[in-house]
C-alpha positions in Angstrom: 134.4 -43.8 35.5 132.3 -40.8 36.1 133.0 -37.2 35.2 135.4 -37.7 32.3 135.2 -39.4 28.9 137.2 -42.6 29.2 136.5 -43.9 25.7 140.1 -43.4 24.7 141.4 -45.4 27.7 138.6 -48.0 28.5 141.0 -50.4 30.2 142.9 -48.0 32.5 141.6 -50.0 35.6 140.7 -53.5 36.2 138.3 -54.7 38.9 139.7 -56.4 42.0 138.5 -60.0 42.8 137.0 -58.6 46.1 136.4 -54.9 46.8 137.5 -53.0 49.9 135.0 -53.5 52.7 132.7 -55.3 50.2 131.9 -51.9 48.7 130.2 -51.4 45.3 132.5 -51.0 42.3 132.8 -47.6 40.9 130.9 -48.4 37.7 128.0 -49.8 39.8 127.1 -46.4 41.3 124.6 -44.0 39.8 126.7 -41.0 40.8 130.3 -40.3 41.7 131.2 -41.4 45.3 132.7 -39.1 47.9 135.6 -41.5 48.3 137.1 -44.2 46.1 139.7 -46.8 47.0 142.2 -47.2 44.1 144.8 -49.9 44.0 148.1 -49.0 42.5 150.4 -52.1 42.9 153.3 -50.1 41.5 157.0 -50.1 42.3 160.0 -48.7 40.5 162.9 -51.1 41.4 166.5 -50.1 41.5 169.2 -52.4 40.3 169.6 -55.5 42.5 166.1 -55.3 44.0 164.4 -57.4 41.4 161.2 -56.8 39.4 158.8 -57.6 42.2 158.9 -55.5 45.3 157.2 -56.6 48.5 154.5 -54.0 48.2 153.1 -55.3 44.9 150.6 -57.5 46.7 149.5 -54.9 49.2 146.3 -53.6 47.5 144.9 -57.2 47.3 146.0 -57.9 50.9 144.3 -54.7 52.2 141.1 -55.6 50.4 141.2 -59.1 51.9 141.9 -57.8 55.4 139.1 -55.2 55.1 136.4 -57.9 54.8 136.9 -58.7 58.5 135.7 -55.2 59.3 132.7 -55.2 56.9 130.1 -56.6 59.3 130.6 -53.9 62.0 132.5 -50.8 60.7 129.2 -48.9 60.8 128.5 -49.8 64.4 129.2 -47.3 67.2 132.8 -46.2 66.8 134.2 -45.6 70.3 137.2 -43.7 69.0 134.9 -41.2 67.3 132.3 -41.2 70.1 129.5 -42.5 67.8 128.9 -42.9 64.1 132.1 -43.2 61.9 130.3 -41.0 59.3 129.1 -38.5 61.9 125.5 -39.1 60.8 126.2 -38.0 57.2 125.5 -39.8 54.0 129.0 -40.9 52.7 129.2 -42.8 49.5 132.2 -45.1 49.1 133.3 -47.2 46.2 136.2 -49.4 45.0 137.7 -48.1 41.7 139.7 -51.3 41.2 143.4 -51.3 40.3 145.2 -49.2 37.8 146.0 -51.5 34.9 149.8 -51.6 34.7 152.1 -53.0 32.1 155.3 -54.7 33.4 158.4 -52.9 32.4 156.6 -49.9 30.9 157.5 -47.4 33.6 156.8 -44.3 31.7 153.4 -45.6 30.5 152.5 -46.8 34.0 153.2 -43.3 35.4 150.9 -41.8 32.8 148.2 -44.4 33.5 148.2 -43.8 37.3 148.0 -40.0 36.7 145.1 -40.3 34.3 143.0 -42.5 36.6 143.6 -40.3 39.6 142.8 -37.2 37.6 139.5 -38.8 36.4 138.5 -39.3 40.0 139.4 -35.8 41.0 137.4 -34.2 38.2 134.4 -36.3 39.3 134.7 -34.7 42.8 135.9 -37.9 44.4 138.6 -38.1 47.0 141.0 -40.9 46.0 142.4 -43.2 48.7 145.3 -44.9 47.0 146.4 -48.3 48.1 150.1 -48.7 47.1 152.5 -50.1 46.0 155.8 -48.6 47.2 156.4 -44.9 47.7 157.1 -44.3 44.0 153.3 -44.4 43.7 153.0 -40.9 45.2 154.9 -39.3 42.2 152.3 -39.9 39.5 149.4 -39.5 41.9 150.5 -36.0 42.8 150.9 -35.1 39.1 147.2 -35.6 38.8 146.7 -32.5 41.1 148.0 -30.0 38.5 144.7 -28.1 38.6 145.0 -27.7 42.4 146.8 -24.6 43.8 148.3 -24.1 47.2 148.6 -27.8 48.1 150.4 -28.8 51.2 151.9 -32.3 51.4 151.8 -34.1 54.8 154.2 -37.0 54.8 154.2 -39.6 57.6 157.4 -41.6 57.1 160.6 -42.7 58.8 162.5 -41.5 55.7 163.1 -38.1 54.0 162.6 -39.4 50.4 164.5 -36.4 49.0 167.0 -38.3 46.7 167.3 -36.6 43.3 168.0 -40.0 41.7 169.1 -43.5 42.4 170.8 -45.5 39.6 169.5 -42.9 37.2 165.9 -43.3 38.3 164.3 -40.1 39.4 160.8 -41.4 40.1 161.7 -44.2 42.5 160.6 -44.7 46.1 163.6 -42.7 47.4 162.5 -39.5 45.6 158.7 -38.8 46.0 159.1 -35.7 48.2 161.8 -34.2 46.0 159.6 -34.7 43.0 156.6 -33.2 44.9 158.6 -30.1 45.7 159.0 -29.5 41.9 155.3 -29.4 41.2 153.7 -26.0 40.7 150.6 -27.2 42.7 152.7 -27.8 45.8 153.5 -24.8 48.0 154.3 -26.4 51.4 155.3 -29.7 53.0 155.6 -31.2 56.4 157.5 -34.5 57.0 156.6 -36.2 60.2 158.1 -39.3 61.9 161.7 -39.0 60.6 164.2 -41.2 62.5 167.2 -43.5 62.3 170.0 -43.6 59.8 169.5 -44.1 56.1 166.8 -41.5 55.7 169.0 -39.2 53.6 172.4 -37.7 53.3 173.4 -34.2 54.5 172.8 -32.7 51.1 169.2 -34.0 50.9 168.3 -32.7 54.3 169.8 -29.3 53.4 167.8 -29.3 50.1 164.6 -30.1 51.9 165.1 -27.3 54.5 166.1 -24.8 51.9 163.0 -25.5 49.9 161.0 -24.9 53.1 159.9 -28.4 54.2 159.0 -28.6 57.9 160.9 -31.6 59.3 159.5 -33.2 62.4 161.5 -36.2 63.8 159.6 -39.0 65.5 161.3 -38.3 68.8 160.0 -34.7 68.6 156.4 -36.0 68.1 156.8 -38.3 71.1 158.2 -35.5 73.3 156.0 -32.5 72.2 152.8 -34.2 71.2 150.5 -34.0 68.1 149.0 -30.5 69.0 152.6 -29.1 68.8 153.0 -30.7 65.4 149.6 -29.4 64.2 150.6 -25.9 65.3 153.4 -26.1 62.8 151.2 -27.3 60.0 151.6 -24.9 57.1 148.4 -23.1 56.1 147.1 -24.3 52.7 144.1 -24.4 50.5 144.2 -28.2 50.5 146.2 -31.0 52.0 147.4 -34.3 50.6 148.5 -37.0 53.0 151.0 -39.7 52.1 151.6 -42.4 54.7 154.5 -44.7 54.3 153.7 -47.6 56.6 157.2 -47.5 58.1 156.2 -44.1 59.6 154.3 -46.2 62.2 156.2 -48.1 64.9 157.1 -51.6 63.8 156.1 -52.9 67.2 152.5 -52.5 66.1 152.9 -52.5 62.4 155.8 -54.9 61.5 154.9 -55.9 58.0 156.6 -53.0 56.1 159.4 -52.7 53.6 161.8 -50.9 55.9 160.9 -51.2 59.6 162.5 -48.6 61.9 162.2 -48.5 65.7 160.5 -45.5 67.4 157.7 -44.7 65.0 154.3 -43.1 65.5 151.5 -44.8 67.5 147.9 -45.5 66.4 146.7 -42.6 68.6 149.2 -40.2 67.2 148.2 -41.0 63.6 144.5 -40.8 64.7 144.9 -37.3 66.2 147.1 -36.2 63.3 144.6 -37.1 60.7 141.7 -35.6 62.6 143.7 -32.5 63.3 144.6 -32.0 59.6 141.0 -32.5 58.5 139.8 -29.8 61.0 142.3 -27.4 59.7 141.6 -27.8 56.0 140.4 -29.9 53.2 142.1 -33.2 52.6 141.9 -33.9 48.9 143.8 -37.2 48.7 145.6 -39.9 50.6 148.0 -42.8 49.8 149.2 -45.7 51.9 152.4 -47.2 50.7 155.3 -49.6 51.6 153.2 -52.4 53.2 154.8 -55.9 52.8 152.1 -58.5 53.3 154.5 -61.4 53.1 156.2 -60.0 56.3 152.9 -59.9 58.2 152.0 -63.6 59.0 149.8 -62.6 62.0 147.8 -60.1 60.0 148.2 -57.4 62.6 149.8 -55.0 60.1 147.0 -55.2 57.5 144.3 -54.9 60.3 146.1 -51.8 61.6 146.3 -50.4 58.0 142.6 -51.0 57.3 141.7 -49.3 60.6 143.8 -46.2 59.7 142.0 -45.9 56.3 138.7 -46.0 58.2 140.0 -43.3 60.6 140.8 -41.1 57.6 137.2 -41.4 56.4 135.9 -40.7 59.9 138.2 -37.7 60.2 136.8 -36.3 57.0 133.2 -36.9 57.9 133.6 -35.4 61.4 135.3 -32.4 60.0 132.3 -31.8 57.7 134.1 -32.5 54.4 131.2 -34.6 53.0 127.8 -33.2 52.2 
């Protein structure tokens, strides 16, 4: 990869059989891209869940689904009122998948962090294709050189457990772990709903730390502008989107579907609003379950959201 000597870890990533949108691979470009898609098919299972979680196949499924968009994603984009890239030159690439070793959880965390840090030091915005929400923990650790970071989480669940079965880096804990990083100074959690999101102590801990909690019902009642008005000011934003944050009526193929989630337009306006308020320095999409998506509508929706993110960054002037 560009921007950092990778001679000590030449096999940190492996190329995917097909790239996202048919894009060039990272090592095929003469210079670092503005954005790179990075697959992280990682999960940290708890006892009883088995070694393979449903999201392990999501990066490959997202790449396959994206090829249906390849012929026309640069046509007039009605949602953006014109060119997706806002007339700018935006260089995109596929960085492949982080090479993971089954059972080596500590080593896998380090590998993920190393690859993301390499992209950041090259000036590239990583778009991470998870994996379950445990992916976010090592990804955020790569932002140690960033200061004043605000985490924007779109999710049905609080994800503030300190540990589950002795595991502190699992998919129930990413926001708790994020709150412990020196680079993170603010957090807003959007789309919370239903039971099972957290216990009373976890909600109290999140509020005490200073996280802004926005239930999905509040989003539906008050609107996205109301939410954006409560977005903490920050030098940079990192967005983590758990796919169950979106309503399962339009995105059913997720690990933990919960009724009443956000709509496409709410996510669209939220991403555009964040990009116009500050620099988005990273994004991850987690908790997709391709085996639960026989119609393909979930993957199509997910690909479109990733394109919306790029469009939001371009139209906010974050490229060039």
